[in-house]
C-alpha positions in Angstrom: 69.3 -5.8 14.2 67.9 -4.2 11.0 64.2 -3.7 11.2 63.8 -3.3 7.4 63.8 -7.1 7.1 60.5 -7.0 9.0 58.5 -4.9 6.6 56.8 -2.0 8.6 53.6 -2.0 6.6 51.9 0.4 8.9 54.0 3.1 7.3 52.2 2.5 4.0 48.7 2.8 5.4 47.1 5.1 2.9 45.3 8.3 3.3 41.7 8.1 4.5 39.0 8.9 1.9 35.8 10.6 3.0 33.2 11.6 0.4 30.6 13.4 2.5 30.8 17.2 2.6 30.4 18.9 5.9 32.4 20.9 8.5 32.8 20.9 12.2 32.3 24.1 14.0 35.1 24.3 16.5 38.7 24.6 15.2 41.5 23.5 17.4 43.7 26.1 18.9 47.3 26.3 17.8 48.5 25.2 21.3 46.9 21.8 20.7 49.2 21.0 17.7 52.7 19.6 18.1 55.2 18.2 15.6 54.3 14.5 15.0 50.7 14.9 16.2 48.0 13.3 14.1 44.9 15.3 13.1 41.9 15.0 10.8 40.8 17.4 8.1 37.3 18.7 8.9 36.6 20.8 5.7 36.2 19.4 2.3 38.6 20.7 -0.4 40.8 22.3 2.3 43.9 23.6 0.5 47.6 22.7 1.0 49.7 25.6 -0.1 53.4 26.3 -0.9 53.6 30.1 -0.8 50.6 31.4 -2.7 50.3 28.2 -4.8 47.8 25.5 -4.0 49.7 22.2 -4.4 47.0 19.9 -3.1 43.5 19.6 -1.7 42.2 17.5 1.1 39.0 15.5 1.6 37.1 15.7 4.8 38.3 12.9 7.1 41.8 12.9 5.6 44.4 12.1 8.2 47.5 14.3 8.4 50.6 14.4 10.6 52.0 17.7 11.8 55.4 18.3 10.4 56.0 21.9 11.3 53.9 24.7 12.8 54.2 28.4 11.8 51.7 31.1 12.8 48.6 29.0 12.3 49.9 27.0 9.3 50.9 23.3 9.5 53.3 21.6 7.2 52.2 18.2 6.0 55.0 16.1 4.4 52.6 13.6 2.7 50.8 16.5 0.9 53.9 18.6 0.4 52.2 21.8 1.5 50.9 23.9 4.4 47.3 23.7 5.6 45.7 26.2 8.0 44.9 25.0 11.5 41.2 26.0 11.1 40.8 23.1 8.6 41.8 20.3 11.1 41.0 18.9 14.5 43.0 16.7 16.8 41.8 13.1 17.3 40.5 13.5 20.9 38.5 16.5 19.9 36.9 14.6 17.0 35.9 11.8 19.4 34.5 14.3 22.0 32.5 16.3 19.4 31.2 13.3 17.5 30.2 11.5 20.8 28.1 14.4 21.8 26.4 14.6 18.3 25.8 10.8 18.3 24.0 11.2 21.6 21.6 13.8 20.1 21.1 12.9 16.5 23.6 10.5 15.0 24.5 10.3 11.3 26.7 7.8 9.4 29.3 10.6 9.0 29.5 11.0 12.8 30.2 7.3 13.3 32.6 7.3 10.3 34.7 10.2 11.5 34.8 8.9 15.1 35.8 5.5 13.7 38.7 7.1 11.9 39.8 8.9 15.1 39.5 5.7 17.1 41.7 3.9 14.5 44.5 6.4 14.9 44.1 6.4 18.7 44.7 2.6 18.4 41.3 1.8 19.8 40.7 -0.6 17.0 37.7 -2.5 18.3 35.9 0.8 18.8 36.9 1.8 15.3 35.5 -1.4 13.8 32.2 -0.9 15.8 31.7 2.7 14.6 32.6 1.9 11.0 30.2 -1.0 11.0 27.4 1.2 12.2 28.2 3.8 9.6 28.3 1.1 6.9 24.9 -0.3 7.9 23.3 3.2 7.3 25.4 3.9 4.2 26.2 0.5 2.6 27.3 2.0 -0.7 29.9 4.3 0.8 33.2 2.7 -0.4 35.2 5.0 1.8 33.8 3.4 4.9 34.9 0.0 3.6 38.4 1.3 2.9 38.7 2.7 6.4 37.4 -0.5 8.0 39.8 -2.5 5.8 42.7 -0.3 7.0 41.7 -1.0 10.6 41.5 -4.8 10.0 44.8 -4.5 8.3 46.7 -3.1 11.3 44.8 -5.6 13.6 46.4 -8.4 11.5 43.1 -9.6 10.2 44.2 -9.7 6.6 41.4 -11.8 5.2 38.8 -9.3 6.5 40.8 -6.4 5.2 41.0 -7.9 1.7 37.3 -8.6 1.8 36.6 -4.9 2.6 39.0 -3.6 -0.1 37.4 -6.0 -2.6 33.9 -4.8 -1.8 35.1 -1.2 -2.1 36.6 -2.0 -5.5 33.2 -3.4 -6.6 31.6 -0.1 -5.7 34.3 2.0 -7.3 37.0 0.4 -9.6 38.7 3.7 -10.5 40.4 4.3 -7.1 44.1 3.6 -7.0 44.3 3.5 -3.2 42.1 0.5 -2.8 44.0 -1.6 -5.3 47.3 -0.5 -3.7 46.2 -1.4 -0.2 45.0 -4.8 -1.3 48.2 -5.3 -3.2 50.3 -4.6 -0.1 48.4 -7.2 1.9 48.8 -9.7 -0.9 52.5 -9.0 -0.6 52.4 -9.7 3.1 50.6 -12.9 2.4 53.2 -13.8 -0.2 50.6 -13.9 -3.0 53.0 -12.2 -5.3 51.1 -12.5 -8.6 47.9 -11.0 -7.0 50.0 -8.3 -5.4 51.7 -7.4 -8.7 48.4 -7.3 -10.5 46.8 -4.9 -7.9 49.8 -2.5 -7.6 50.2 -2.3 -11.4 46.5 -1.5 -11.6 47.0 1.3 -9.0 49.8 2.7 -11.1 47.6 2.4 -14.3 45.0 4.5 -12.5 47.5 7.0 -11.1 50.9 7.0 -12.8 52.2 9.5 -10.2 51.4 7.4 -7.2 54.7 7.5 -5.3 53.6 5.1 -2.6 52.6 2.5 -5.2 56.0 2.6 -6.8 57.5 2.2 -3.3 55.2 -0.7 -2.5 56.0 -2.4 -5.8 59.7 -2.0 -4.9 59.0 -3.8 -1.7 57.2 -6.5 -3.7 60.3 -6.9 -5.9 62.5 -6.9 -2.9 60.4 -9.7 -1.3 61.2 -11.8 -4.3 64.9 -11.0 -4.3 64.7 -8.7 -7.3 66.8 -6.0 -5.8 67.7 -4.1 -9.0 64.0 -3.8 -10.0 63.2 -2.7 -6.5 65.9 0.0 -6.7 64.3 1.4 -9.9 60.9 1.7 -8.2 62.4 3.3 -5.1 64.2 5.8 -7.3 60.9 6.6 -9.1 59.0 7.0 -5.8 61.6 9.5 -4.5 61.6 11.3 -7.8 57.8 11.7 -7.6 57.8 12.5 -3.9 61.2 13.6 -2.4 59.5 13.7 1.0 58.5 10.0 1.1 60.5 8.9 4.1 59.8 5.2 3.7 61.2 5.2 0.1 64.5 6.4 1.4 64.4 3.7 4.2 63.6 1.0 1.7 66.3 2.1 -0.7 68.8 2.1 2.2 67.9 -1.5 2.8 68.9 -2.4 -0.8 72.2 -0.6 -0.4 72.7 -2.5 2.8 72.0 -5.8 1.0 74.6 -4.8 -1.6 77.0 -3.9 1.2 77.2 -0.3 0.0 77.0 1.0 3.6 78.0 4.5 2.6 74.9 5.0 0.5 72.7 3.2 3.0 73.9 5.7 5.7 73.2 8.6 3.3 69.6 7.4 2.7 68.9 6.8 6.4 70.2 10.3 7.2 67.9 11.7 4.5 65.0 9.9 6.1 65.9 11.3 9.5 66.2 14.8 8.1 62.6 14.4 6.9 61.4 12.7 10.1 63.6 12.8 13.1 61.3 10.3 14.9 61.3 7.6 12.2 61.6 4.4 14.2 63.0 2.5 11.2 65.7 5.0 10.3 66.7 5.5 13.9 67.1 1.8 14.5 68.7 0.7 11.2 71.2 3.6 11.0 72.2 2.9 14.6 72.7 -0.8 13.6 74.8 -0.1 10.6 77.2 2.4 12.3 77.5 0.0 15.2 78.2 -3.2 13.3 79.3 -2.6 9.7 82.7 -4.0 8.8 84.1 -0.7 7.6 85.7 1.0 10.6 85.6 4.4 9.0 81.8 4.3 8.9 81.3 3.1 12.5 80.4 5.7 15.2 79.6 4.2 18.6 78.6 7.5 20.2 76.1 8.5 17.6 74.8 4.9 17.4 74.0 5.0 21.1 72.2 8.3 20.7 70.1 7.0 17.8 69.3 3.7 19.5 68.3 5.3 22.8 65.9 7.6 20.9 64.4 4.6 19.0 64.0 2.7 22.2 62.3 5.6 23.9 59.8 5.8 21.1 58.9 2.2 21.6 59.0 2.4 25.4 61.9 -0.1 25.6 59.5 -2.9 24.7 60.8 -3.9 21.3 63.4 -6.6 21.5 64.8 -5.8 18.1 65.6 -2.2 19.1 67.1 -3.3 22.4 69.4 -5.6 20.3 70.5 -2.6 18.4 71.0 -0.6 21.6 73.3 -3.3 23.0 75.3 -3.5 19.8 75.7 0.3 19.9 77.0 0.3 23.5 79.4 -2.5 22.5 80.8 -0.4 19.6 81.1 2.6 22.0 83.2 0.4 24.4 80.6 0.3 27.2 80.4 -3.5 27.4 78.7 -3.4 30.8 75.7 -1.6 29.3 75.9 -3.9 26.2 75.5 -7.0 28.4 72.7 -5.4 30.5 70.6 -4.6 27.3 71.3 -7.9 25.5 70.0 -9.8 28.6 66.8 -7.7 28.4 66.7 -8.4 24.7 66.9 -12.1 25.2 64.0 -11.9 27.8 61.7 -10.2 25.2 62.8 -12.0 22.0 60.9 -14.9 20.4 62.3 -18.4 21.0 63.8 -18.7 17.5 66.0 -15.6 18.1 67.4 -16.4 21.6 70.3 -18.7 20.5 71.8 -16.0 18.2 71.3 -13.4 20.8 73.1 -15.5 23.4 76.1 -15.6 21.1 76.1 -11.8 21.1 75.9 -11.9 24.8 79.0 -14.0 25.0 80.8 -11.6 22.7 79.9 -8.6 24.9 80.9 -10.5 28.0 84.3 -11.0 26.3 84.5 -7.2 25.6 84.1 -7.8 21.8 81.6 -5.9 19.6 79.4 -7.6 17.1 80.2 -7.3 13.4 78.0 -8.1 10.4 
């Protein structure tokens, strides 16, 4: 089934902000970096370039994802530019180096950077511990509060995340990211008035904040205001044509309007930008497996996309297994469709099992599922 209904808010987790200025003394080798790998900027004001032009600058501690690698230069979609590998380190190296420094003579920045690395290594309890230590030594550093708030956020501890973002705003009320992140959590909590106030404030502070337009679009969508959501998604894409999640969100609106052709176009654009997008892989596979327009269905490609999405989630996500079974059914392989729908039912929550059993009955009768 479509994953866009379940808002994948981890995709809007915003860039880490670090204010301290320092550098680490050991750059990673080019062999360490692979497409999709996450790394941390280790030099303040490191430049992102497009040709000879500087298009952006990074703060120390900023987290980037490797988009492409070319002779020592790394393309970063979110910053729309190339950064040299000497300016970044991979997460494990950050942990190793900072652990050694902490043993000798720890500083708040050591704990802070290691906490960021732990966060992205999904060692959330360790991240909270390190960020807490850093905050005790440097209680007025709002960046630490933002990073701890982000960690609480992905842990599902929304009240604690809101508290940290609110404390950070008290220390610095001119930073758009903090209002944005708090607004996103208010959206999740269905506190729509508070969410709108925060996201509008973020846009007041930064009128070119593409992610904030995207997030306000999600807020409108959550309230059934699809046309307003579309306006904001279009603006987000205009400001940042590399913003994968904006294409995915806009595709969801097209799907809601049953304009499957445009939905497919947007999901294809998202996959062109990020071939490992879990949302686009799953939702495109679902549409070309189940949409009522025969001309748009493509069972073979649907299976390829769905398998790739399941591999990325280690076949542990029932929603993606549901899509895989629908794809096999559209491809005419009902034996595989039945096999995977059974596994889907095993993993799915109780409130989904009845509808999934109806799909199982369809596949057992050699019939594909249609929206």
